[in-house]
A tleap script that builds the chain and sets N, CA, C and O, in Angstrom:
source leaprc.protein.ff14SB
mol = sequence {
  NMET PRO LEU THR TYR LEU LEU LEU LEU ARG
  HIE LYS LYS ILE LEU ASP LEU ALA GLN LYS
  TYR VAL LEU SER ASP GLU GLU PHE TRP THR
  MET GLY GLN SER VAL PHE SER LEU GLN GLY
  ALA PHE ASP LYS ARG TYR ARG ASP LEU MET
  GLU GLY TRP ARG GLN GLN ARG LEU ASN ILE
  ASP VAL GLN LEU GLN SER PHE ALA ALA GLY
  MET PHE GLU ALA TRP HIE VAL GLU TYR TYR
  GLU ASP GLU ASP VAL SER SER ALA ALA GLN
  LEU CYS CYS LEU HIE ARG LEU ALA THR TYR
  ASP HIE ILE GLU ARG GLN CARG
}
set mol.1.N position { 4.574 -13.578 -15.639 }
set mol.1.CA position { 3.419 -14.447 -15.717 }
set mol.1.C position { 3.181 -15.242 -14.431 }
set mol.1.O position { 2.028 -15.482 -14.072 }
set mol.2.N position { 4.241 -15.656 -13.727 }
set mol.2.CA position { 3.966 -16.339 -12.456 }
set mol.2.C position { 3.216 -15.450 -11.466 }
set mol.2.O position { 2.379 -15.930 -10.703 }
set mol.3.N position { 3.520 -14.155 -11.483 }
set mol.3.CA position { 2.816 -13.234 -10.589 }
set mol.3.C position { 1.330 -13.170 -10.950 }
set mol.3.O position { 0.474 -13.134 -10.066 }
set mol.4.N position { 1.032 -13.156 -12.233 }
set mol.4.CA position { -0.369 -13.140 -12.670 }
set mol.4.C position { -1.090 -14.398 -12.189 }
set mol.4.O position { -2.223 -14.335 -11.711 }
set mol.5.N position { -0.424 -15.525 -12.321 }
set mol.5.CA position { -1.010 -16.790 -11.867 }
set mol.5.C position { -1.312 -16.738 -10.369 }
set mol.5.O position { -2.408 -17.096 -9.938 }
set mol.6.N position { -0.341 -16.294 -9.587 }
set mol.6.CA position { -0.533 -16.217 -8.141 }
set mol.6.C position { -1.644 -15.240 -7.764 }
set mol.6.O position { -2.428 -15.499 -6.851 }
set mol.7.N position { -1.699 -14.127 -8.469 }
set mol.7.CA position { -2.740 -13.136 -8.205 }
set mol.7.C position { -4.124 -13.703 -8.512 }
set mol.7.O position { -5.054 -13.551 -7.720 }
set mol.8.N position { -4.251 -14.350 -9.654 }
set mol.8.CA position { -5.557 -14.924 -10.018 }
set mol.8.C position { -5.936 -16.088 -9.100 }
set mol.8.O position { -7.114 -16.290 -8.809 }
set mol.9.N position { -4.954 -16.841 -8.651 }
set mol.9.CA position { -5.221 -17.911 -7.694 }
set mol.9.C position { -5.767 -17.332 -6.389 }
set mol.9.O position { -6.701 -17.877 -5.800 }
set mol.10.N position { -5.179 -16.235 -5.951 }
set mol.10.CA position { -5.658 -15.546 -4.743 }
set mol.10.C position { -7.084 -15.022 -4.953 }
set mol.10.O position { -7.927 -15.134 -4.063 }
set mol.11.N position { -7.343 -14.458 -6.116 }
set mol.11.CA position { -8.683 -13.945 -6.409 }
set mol.11.C position { -9.703 -15.081 -6.420 }
set mol.11.O position { -10.832 -14.907 -5.960 }
set mol.12.N position { -9.317 -16.226 -6.937 }
set mol.12.CA position { -10.224 -17.375 -6.940 }
set mol.12.C position { -10.571 -17.794 -5.512 }
set mol.12.O position { -11.722 -18.111 -5.214 }
set mol.13.N position { -9.572 -17.793 -4.635 }
set mol.13.CA position { -9.828 -18.144 -3.238 }
set mol.13.C position { -10.798 -17.157 -2.591 }
set mol.13.O position { -11.678 -17.547 -1.824 }
set mol.14.N position { -10.627 -15.892 -2.904 }
set mol.14.CA position { -11.524 -14.872 -2.355 }
set mol.14.C position { -12.943 -15.071 -2.886 }
set mol.14.O position { -13.913 -14.964 -2.136 }
set mol.15.N position { -13.056 -15.359 -4.179 }
set mol.15.CA position { -14.381 -15.588 -4.759 }
set mol.15.C position { -15.026 -16.850 -4.192 }
set mol.15.O position { -16.241 -16.886 -4.001 }
set mol.16.N position { -14.242 -17.869 -3.926 }
set mol.16.CA position { -14.780 -19.072 -3.287 }
set mol.16.C position { -15.312 -18.753 -1.899 }
set mol.16.O position { -16.376 -19.237 -1.513 }
set mol.17.N position { -14.575 -17.935 -1.143 }
set mol.17.CA position { -15.049 -17.517 0.175 }
set mol.17.C position { -16.331 -16.688 0.072 }
set mol.17.O position { -17.212 -16.782 0.927 }
set mol.18.N position { -16.422 -15.885 -0.971 }
set mol.18.CA position { -17.590 -15.014 -1.148 }
set mol.18.C position { -18.865 -15.821 -1.418 }
set mol.18.O position { -19.973 -15.315 -1.236 }
set mol.19.N position { -18.710 -17.054 -1.844 }
set mol.19.CA position { -19.891 -17.896 -2.042 }
set mol.19.C position { -20.474 -18.375 -0.716 }
set mol.19.O position { -21.654 -18.716 -0.636 }
set mol.20.N position { -19.638 -18.399 0.323 }
set mol.20.CA position { -20.082 -18.877 1.639 }
set mol.20.C position { -20.326 -17.749 2.631 }
set mol.20.O position { -21.195 -17.851 3.497 }
set mol.21.N position { -19.545 -16.657 2.501 }
set mol.21.CA position { -19.597 -15.577 3.463 }
set mol.21.C position { -19.815 -14.245 2.752 }
set mol.21.O position { -19.513 -14.096 1.568 }
set mol.22.N position { -20.339 -13.299 3.489 }
set mol.22.CA position { -20.486 -11.948 2.969 }
set mol.22.C position { -19.162 -11.224 3.204 }
set mol.22.O position { -18.711 -11.082 4.340 }
set mol.23.N position { -18.558 -10.778 2.130 }
set mol.23.CA position { -17.270 -10.090 2.228 }
set mol.23.C position { -17.464 -8.591 2.039 }
set mol.23.O position { -18.441 -8.141 1.442 }
set mol.24.N position { -16.536 -7.857 2.547 }
set mol.24.CA position { -16.551 -6.403 2.416 }
set mol.24.C position { -16.358 -6.007 0.951 }
set mol.24.O position { -15.644 -6.676 0.204 }
set mol.25.N position { -17.002 -4.917 0.556 }
set mol.25.CA position { -16.799 -4.379 -0.789 }
set mol.25.C position { -15.340 -4.020 -1.014 }
set mol.25.O position { -14.838 -4.069 -2.137 }
set mol.26.N position { -14.678 -3.662 0.057 }
set mol.26.CA position { -13.259 -3.299 -0.014 }
set mol.26.C position { -12.419 -4.448 -0.571 }
set mol.26.O position { -11.433 -4.220 -1.273 }
set mol.27.N position { -12.808 -5.664 -0.261 }
set mol.27.CA position { -12.074 -6.840 -0.747 }
set mol.27.C position { -12.097 -6.891 -2.274 }
set mol.27.O position { -11.076 -7.166 -2.905 }
set mol.28.N position { -13.246 -6.629 -2.857 }
set mol.28.CA position { -13.363 -6.678 -4.313 }
set mol.28.C position { -12.697 -5.467 -4.968 }
set mol.28.O position { -12.122 -5.576 -6.051 }
set mol.29.N position { -12.780 -4.338 -4.314 }
set mol.29.CA position { -12.109 -3.147 -4.824 }
set mol.29.C position { -10.600 -3.387 -4.851 }
set mol.29.O position { -9.924 -3.013 -5.809 }
set mol.30.N position { -10.082 -4.005 -3.809 }
set mol.30.CA position { -8.655 -4.309 -3.733 }
set mol.30.C position { -8.253 -5.291 -4.831 }
set mol.30.O position { -7.172 -5.176 -5.408 }
set mol.31.N position { -9.121 -6.247 -5.113 }
set mol.31.CA position { -8.832 -7.197 -6.197 }
set mol.31.C position { -8.669 -6.444 -7.516 }
set mol.31.O position { -7.735 -6.714 -8.272 }
set mol.32.N position { -9.549 -5.525 -7.789 }
set mol.32.CA position { -9.462 -4.737 -9.017 }
set mol.32.C position { -8.209 -3.883 -9.056 }
set mol.32.O position { -7.553 -3.770 -10.091 }
set mol.33.N position { -7.885 -3.285 -7.925 }
set mol.33.CA position { -6.678 -2.468 -7.840 }
set mol.33.C position { -5.424 -3.280 -8.140 }
set mol.33.O position { -4.515 -2.804 -8.821 }
set mol.34.N position { -5.380 -4.496 -7.634 }
set mol.34.CA position { -4.195 -5.326 -7.847 }
set mol.34.C position { -4.040 -5.695 -9.323 }
set mol.34.O position { -2.921 -5.741 -9.835 }
set mol.35.N position { -5.141 -5.953 -10.000 }
set mol.35.CA position { -5.065 -6.255 -11.434 }
set mol.35.C position { -4.611 -5.016 -12.209 }
set mol.35.O position { -3.789 -5.124 -13.119 }
set mol.36.N position { -5.137 -3.845 -11.858 }
set mol.36.CA position { -4.724 -2.616 -12.537 }
set mol.36.C position { -3.255 -2.305 -12.279 }
set mol.36.O position { -2.559 -1.816 -13.170 }
set mol.37.N position { -2.779 -2.583 -11.068 }
set mol.37.CA position { -1.361 -2.364 -10.766 }
set mol.37.C position { -0.479 -3.272 -11.606 }
set mol.37.O position { 0.550 -2.845 -12.129 }
set mol.38.N position { -0.884 -4.507 -11.730 }
set mol.38.CA position { -0.131 -5.459 -12.543 }
set mol.38.C position { -0.136 -5.032 -14.009 }
set mol.38.O position { 0.889 -5.107 -14.687 }
set mol.39.N position { -1.281 -4.588 -14.489 }
set mol.39.CA position { -1.381 -4.108 -15.871 }
set mol.39.C position { -0.488 -2.890 -16.081 }
set mol.39.O position { 0.176 -2.775 -17.112 }
set mol.40.N position { -0.469 -1.997 -15.125 }
set mol.40.CA position { 0.375 -0.812 -15.235 }
set mol.40.C position { 1.853 -1.157 -15.275 }
set mol.40.O position { 2.612 -0.564 -16.042 }
set mol.41.N position { 2.265 -2.115 -14.452 }
set mol.41.CA position { 3.675 -2.540 -14.451 }
set mol.41.C position { 4.042 -3.202 -15.776 }
set mol.41.O position { 5.132 -2.981 -16.304 }
set mol.42.N position { 3.138 -4.007 -16.306 }
set mol.42.CA position { 3.379 -4.665 -17.591 }
set mol.42.C position { 3.508 -3.627 -18.703 }
set mol.42.O position { 4.395 -3.715 -19.553 }
set mol.43.N position { 2.611 -2.645 -18.685 }
set mol.43.CA position { 2.635 -1.597 -19.699 }
set mol.43.C position { 3.900 -0.749 -19.587 }
set mol.43.O position { 4.474 -0.367 -20.607 }
set mol.44.N position { 4.340 -0.451 -18.378 }
set mol.44.CA position { 5.574 0.326 -18.200 }
set mol.44.C position { 6.775 -0.445 -18.737 }
set mol.44.O position { 7.640 0.125 -19.402 }
set mol.45.N position { 6.822 -1.734 -18.449 }
set mol.45.CA position { 7.923 -2.548 -18.960 }
set mol.45.C position { 7.905 -2.564 -20.488 }
set mol.45.O position { 8.953 -2.459 -21.126 }
set mol.46.N position { 6.725 -2.692 -21.068 }
set mol.46.CA position { 6.586 -2.670 -22.524 }
set mol.46.C position { 7.132 -1.354 -23.085 }
set mol.46.O position { 7.927 -1.366 -24.024 }
set mol.47.N position { 6.712 -0.227 -22.519 }
set mol.47.CA position { 7.149 1.073 -23.021 }
set mol.47.C position { 8.652 1.272 -22.853 }
set mol.47.O position { 9.301 1.850 -23.726 }
set mol.48.N position { 9.213 0.797 -21.736 }
set mol.48.CA position { 10.660 0.893 -21.532 }
set mol.48.C position { 11.415 0.074 -22.580 }
set mol.48.O position { 12.421 0.527 -23.126 }
set mol.49.N position { 10.923 -1.131 -22.855 }
set mol.49.CA position { 11.559 -1.963 -23.883 }
set mol.49.C position { 11.476 -1.309 -25.254 }
set mol.49.O position { 12.458 -1.274 -25.995 }
set mol.50.N position { 10.302 -0.794 -25.585 }
set mol.50.CA position { 10.118 -0.165 -26.892 }
set mol.50.C position { 11.066 1.028 -27.050 }
set mol.50.O position { 11.665 1.211 -28.110 }
set mol.51.N position { 11.197 1.824 -26.011 }
set mol.51.CA position { 12.076 2.982 -26.071 }
set mol.51.C position { 13.531 2.542 -26.291 }
set mol.51.O position { 14.248 3.124 -27.105 }
set mol.52.N position { 13.946 1.528 -25.570 }
set mol.52.CA position { 15.304 1.017 -25.734 }
set mol.52.C position { 15.552 0.468 -27.125 }
set mol.52.O position { 16.596 0.726 -27.723 }
set mol.53.N position { 14.594 -0.289 -27.641 }
set mol.53.CA position { 14.747 -0.858 -28.990 }
set mol.53.C position { 14.780 0.241 -30.041 }
set mol.53.O position { 15.537 0.154 -31.008 }
set mol.54.N position { 13.972 1.265 -29.859 }
set mol.54.CA position { 13.972 2.366 -30.831 }
set mol.54.C position { 15.288 3.128 -30.789 }
set mol.54.O position { 15.823 3.504 -31.832 }
set mol.55.N position { 15.813 3.358 -29.590 }
set mol.55.CA position { 17.093 4.058 -29.473 }
set mol.55.C position { 18.224 3.259 -30.114 }
set mol.55.O position { 19.175 3.832 -30.646 }
set mol.56.N position { 18.115 1.943 -30.060 }
set mol.56.CA position { 19.128 1.088 -30.673 }
set mol.56.C position { 18.857 0.855 -32.163 }
set mol.56.O position { 19.637 0.206 -32.859 }
set mol.57.N position { 17.736 1.400 -32.630 }
set mol.57.CA position { 17.312 1.250 -34.025 }
set mol.57.C position { 17.158 -0.214 -34.436 }
set mol.57.O position { 17.565 -0.625 -35.523 }
set mol.58.N position { 16.564 -0.976 -33.539 }
set mol.58.CA position { 16.299 -2.387 -33.804 }
set mol.58.C position { 14.929 -2.524 -34.461 }
set mol.58.O position { 14.080 -1.642 -34.339 }
set mol.59.N position { 14.729 -3.617 -35.143 }
set mol.59.CA position { 13.445 -3.913 -35.768 }
set mol.59.C position { 12.452 -4.278 -34.661 }
set mol.59.O position { 12.594 -5.304 -33.995 }
set mol.60.N position { 11.456 -3.429 -34.483 }
set mol.60.CA position { 10.498 -3.603 -33.386 }
set mol.60.C position { 9.734 -4.920 -33.522 }
set mol.60.O position { 9.557 -5.631 -32.532 }
set mol.61.N position { 9.284 -5.252 -34.716 }
set mol.61.CA position { 8.510 -6.484 -34.908 }
set mol.61.C position { 9.324 -7.720 -34.537 }
set mol.61.O position { 8.809 -8.632 -33.891 }
set mol.62.N position { 10.571 -7.752 -34.937 }
set mol.62.CA position { 11.441 -8.887 -34.609 }
set mol.62.C position { 11.653 -8.963 -33.099 }
set mol.62.O position { 11.599 -10.045 -32.515 }
set mol.63.N position { 11.891 -7.825 -32.474 }
set mol.63.CA position { 12.107 -7.805 -31.028 }
set mol.63.C position { 10.869 -8.282 -30.273 }
set mol.63.O position { 10.973 -9.045 -29.314 }
set mol.64.N position { 9.702 -7.824 -30.716 }
set mol.64.CA position { 8.464 -8.237 -30.053 }
set mol.64.C position { 8.247 -9.739 -30.170 }
set mol.64.O position { 7.771 -10.372 -29.227 }
set mol.65.N position { 8.589 -10.310 -31.311 }
set mol.65.CA position { 8.406 -11.749 -31.506 }
set mol.65.C position { 9.401 -12.572 -30.699 }
set mol.65.O position { 9.073 -13.661 -30.227 }
set mol.66.N position { 10.604 -12.060 -30.541 }
set mol.66.CA position { 11.649 -12.873 -29.922 }
set mol.66.C position { 11.832 -12.624 -28.426 }
set mol.66.O position { 12.219 -13.542 -27.703 }
set mol.67.N position { 11.568 -11.420 -27.945 }
set mol.67.CA position { 11.791 -11.122 -26.529 }
set mol.67.C position { 10.760 -11.844 -25.662 }
set mol.67.O position { 9.556 -11.712 -25.884 }
set mol.68.N position { 11.227 -12.591 -24.693 }
set mol.68.CA position { 10.358 -13.313 -23.741 }
set mol.68.C position { 9.297 -14.136 -24.462 }
set mol.68.O position { 8.132 -14.163 -24.065 }
set mol.69.N position { 9.724 -14.806 -25.528 }
set mol.69.CA position { 8.837 -15.688 -26.301 }
set mol.69.C position { 7.611 -14.937 -26.828 }
set mol.69.O position { 6.530 -15.516 -26.937 }
set mol.70.N position { 7.773 -13.674 -27.148 }
set mol.70.CA position { 6.680 -12.891 -27.736 }
set mol.70.C position { 5.636 -12.420 -26.744 }
set mol.70.O position { 4.513 -12.102 -27.135 }
set mol.71.N position { 5.984 -12.370 -25.472 }
set mol.71.CA position { 5.018 -12.022 -24.429 }
set mol.71.C position { 4.365 -10.654 -24.647 }
set mol.71.O position { 3.201 -10.462 -24.294 }
set mol.72.N position { 5.099 -9.712 -25.221 }
set mol.72.CA position { 4.562 -8.355 -25.396 }
set mol.72.C position { 3.920 -8.133 -26.764 }
set mol.72.O position { 3.372 -7.061 -27.023 }
set mol.73.N position { 3.981 -9.125 -27.632 }
set mol.73.CA position { 3.493 -8.940 -28.995 }
set mol.73.C position { 1.983 -8.683 -29.051 }
set mol.73.O position { 1.540 -7.771 -29.748 }
set mol.74.N position { 1.207 -9.465 -28.336 }
set mol.74.CA position { -0.253 -9.265 -28.344 }
set mol.74.C position { -0.618 -7.920 -27.722 }
set mol.74.O position { -1.550 -7.255 -28.174 }
set mol.75.N position { 0.121 -7.520 -26.683 }
set mol.75.CA position { -0.101 -6.219 -26.044 }
set mol.75.C position { 0.126 -5.097 -27.049 }
set mol.75.O position { -0.647 -4.142 -27.126 }
set mol.76.N position { 1.197 -5.234 -27.811 }
set mol.76.CA position { 1.533 -4.242 -28.834 }
set mol.76.C position { 0.433 -4.149 -29.887 }
set mol.76.O position { -0.002 -3.055 -30.247 }
set mol.77.N position { -0.006 -5.285 -30.369 }
set mol.77.CA position { -1.045 -5.304 -31.414 }
set mol.77.C position { -2.347 -4.719 -30.883 }
set mol.77.O position { -3.018 -3.957 -31.580 }
set mol.78.N position { -2.702 -5.071 -29.657 }
set mol.78.CA position { -3.986 -4.625 -29.095 }
set mol.78.C position { -4.005 -3.138 -28.760 }
set mol.78.O position { -4.994 -2.456 -29.029 }
set mol.79.N position { -2.926 -2.632 -28.179 }
set mol.79.CA position { -2.959 -1.279 -27.638 }
set mol.79.C position { -2.095 -0.256 -28.354 }
set mol.79.O position { -2.340 0.944 -28.228 }
set mol.80.N position { -1.093 -0.695 -29.101 }
set mol.80.CA position { -0.134 0.272 -29.606 }
set mol.80.C position { 0.101 0.247 -31.106 }
set mol.80.O position { 0.633 1.215 -31.650 }
set mol.81.N position { -0.269 -0.806 -31.785 }
set mol.81.CA position { -0.013 -0.849 -33.215 }
set mol.81.C position { -0.786 0.276 -33.900 }
set mol.81.O position { -1.933 0.548 -33.544 }
set mol.82.N position { -0.183 0.910 -34.848 }
set mol.82.CA position { -0.777 2.030 -35.586 }
set mol.82.C position { -0.900 3.306 -34.753 }
set mol.82.O position { -1.561 4.253 -35.180 }
set mol.83.N position { -0.279 3.348 -33.580 }
set mol.83.CA position { -0.343 4.541 -32.748 }
set mol.83.C position { 1.043 4.875 -32.231 }
set mol.83.O position { 1.918 4.014 -32.145 }
set mol.84.N position { 1.222 6.118 -31.895 }
set mol.84.CA position { 2.431 6.538 -31.208 }
set mol.84.C position { 2.357 5.994 -29.781 }
set mol.84.O position { 1.304 6.074 -29.148 }
set mol.85.N position { 3.450 5.447 -29.271 }
set mol.85.CA position { 3.452 4.834 -27.942 }
set mol.85.C position { 3.034 5.830 -26.873 }
set mol.85.O position { 2.286 5.470 -25.963 }
set mol.86.N position { 3.488 7.054 -26.958 }
set mol.86.CA position { 3.156 8.022 -25.910 }
set mol.86.C position { 1.663 8.340 -25.893 }
set mol.86.O position { 1.077 8.465 -24.818 }
set mol.87.N position { 1.035 8.472 -27.061 }
set mol.87.CA position { -0.398 8.762 -27.074 }
set mol.87.C position { -1.200 7.550 -26.618 }
set mol.87.O position { -2.226 7.699 -25.954 }
set mol.88.N position { -0.743 6.358 -26.966 }
set mol.88.CA position { -1.435 5.159 -26.508 }
set mol.88.C position { -1.305 5.002 -25.002 }
set mol.88.O position { -2.252 4.582 -24.336 }
set mol.89.N position { -0.151 5.332 -24.467 }
set mol.89.CA position { 0.043 5.257 -23.016 }
set mol.89.C position { -0.883 6.239 -22.309 }
set mol.89.O position { -1.427 5.927 -21.250 }
set mol.90.N position { -1.064 7.424 -22.889 }
set mol.90.CA position { -1.973 8.398 -22.301 }
set mol.90.C position { -3.398 7.868 -22.311 }
set mol.90.O position { -4.125 8.040 -21.333 }
set mol.91.N position { -3.810 7.224 -23.401 }
set mol.91.CA position { -5.148 6.647 -23.466 }
set mol.91.C position { -5.330 5.552 -22.427 }
set mol.91.O position { -6.379 5.446 -21.791 }
set mol.92.N position { -4.298 4.744 -22.266 }
set mol.92.CA position { -4.341 3.674 -21.276 }
set mol.92.C position { -4.506 4.263 -19.876 }
set mol.92.O position { -5.305 3.766 -19.081 }
set mol.93.N position { -3.758 5.309 -19.578 }
set mol.93.CA position { -3.857 5.967 -18.273 }
set mol.93.C position { -5.234 6.588 -18.074 }
set mol.93.O position { -5.807 6.489 -16.989 }
set mol.94.N position { -5.767 7.221 -19.104 }
set mol.94.CA position { -7.102 7.812 -19.009 }
set mol.94.C position { -8.150 6.742 -18.751 }
set mol.94.O position { -9.075 6.946 -17.965 }
set mol.95.N position { -8.004 5.597 -19.416 }
set mol.95.CA position { -8.934 4.488 -19.211 }
set mol.95.C position { -8.877 4.017 -17.760 }
set mol.95.O position { -9.913 3.787 -17.136 }
set mol.96.N position { -7.655 3.875 -17.220 }
set mol.96.CA position { -7.505 3.450 -15.838 }
set mol.96.C position { -8.120 4.456 -14.881 }
set mol.96.O position { -8.796 4.071 -13.926 }
set mol.97.N position { -7.894 5.745 -15.125 }
set mol.97.CA position { -8.475 6.770 -14.254 }
set mol.97.C position { -9.991 6.727 -14.292 }
set mol.97.O position { -10.644 6.851 -13.256 }
set mol.98.N position { -10.555 6.552 -15.481 }
set mol.98.CA position { -12.005 6.468 -15.605 }
set mol.98.C position { -12.533 5.246 -14.859 }
set mol.98.O position { -13.589 5.310 -14.230 }
set mol.99.N position { -11.810 4.149 -14.926 }
set mol.99.CA position { -12.230 2.940 -14.228 }
set mol.99.C position { -12.151 3.137 -12.724 }
set mol.99.O position { -13.058 2.728 -12.000 }
set mol.100.N position { -11.073 3.761 -12.239 }
set mol.100.CA position { -10.955 4.053 -10.811 }
set mol.100.C position { -12.108 4.932 -10.346 }
set mol.100.O position { -12.698 4.683 -9.295 }
set mol.101.N position { -12.431 5.965 -11.133 }
set mol.101.CA position { -13.535 6.845 -10.782 }
set mol.101.C position { -14.848 6.074 -10.697 }
set mol.101.O position { -15.649 6.282 -9.785 }
set mol.102.N position { -15.057 5.173 -11.672 }
set mol.102.CA position { -16.274 4.370 -11.688 }
set mol.102.C position { -16.343 3.487 -10.440 }
set mol.102.O position { -17.400 3.370 -9.821 }
set mol.103.N position { -15.230 2.873 -10.073 }
set mol.103.CA position { -15.193 2.007 -8.892 }
set mol.103.C position { -15.439 2.830 -7.633 }
set mol.103.O position { -16.180 2.402 -6.748 }
set mol.104.N position { -14.834 3.987 -7.549 }
set mol.104.CA position { -15.006 4.861 -6.386 }
set mol.104.C position { -16.463 5.291 -6.234 }
set mol.104.O position { -16.984 5.339 -5.120 }
set mol.105.N position { -17.112 5.600 -7.338 }
set mol.105.CA position { -18.507 6.036 -7.275 }
set mol.105.C position { -19.414 4.910 -6.795 }
set mol.105.O position { -20.442 5.167 -6.168 }
set mol.106.N position { -19.046 3.676 -7.080 }
set mol.106.CA position { -19.870 2.545 -6.646 }
set mol.106.C position { -19.706 2.245 -5.158 }
set mol.106.O position { -20.570 1.613 -4.551 }
set mol.107.N position { -18.597 2.699 -4.573 }
set mol.107.CA position { -18.328 2.421 -3.150 }
set mol.107.C position { -19.200 3.216 -2.294 }
set mol.107.O position { -19.120 3.119 -1.070 }
savepdb mol mol.pdb
quit
């Protein structure tokens, strides 16, 4: 979470500059890339934890509530509940690829 805070603080500074100066489109594309990279790292950590908990045959709901003060619980509910983790991860990757394609087409 501290990394997210620092990233968003940096993005705010860039947006403040954009109110005074004309910035390159590349700057905004990079901002989007950094958020997607952070999301990908968070999702990978989630999937690694889930795999470990399943191999240990632990109660997933209890682990989600207790690990890191429940940081991954909302992620689980939003993207993975009622789905197989591998298929949800594929959907997440497809969504990211579609977004990258959309951003590239706008450049």
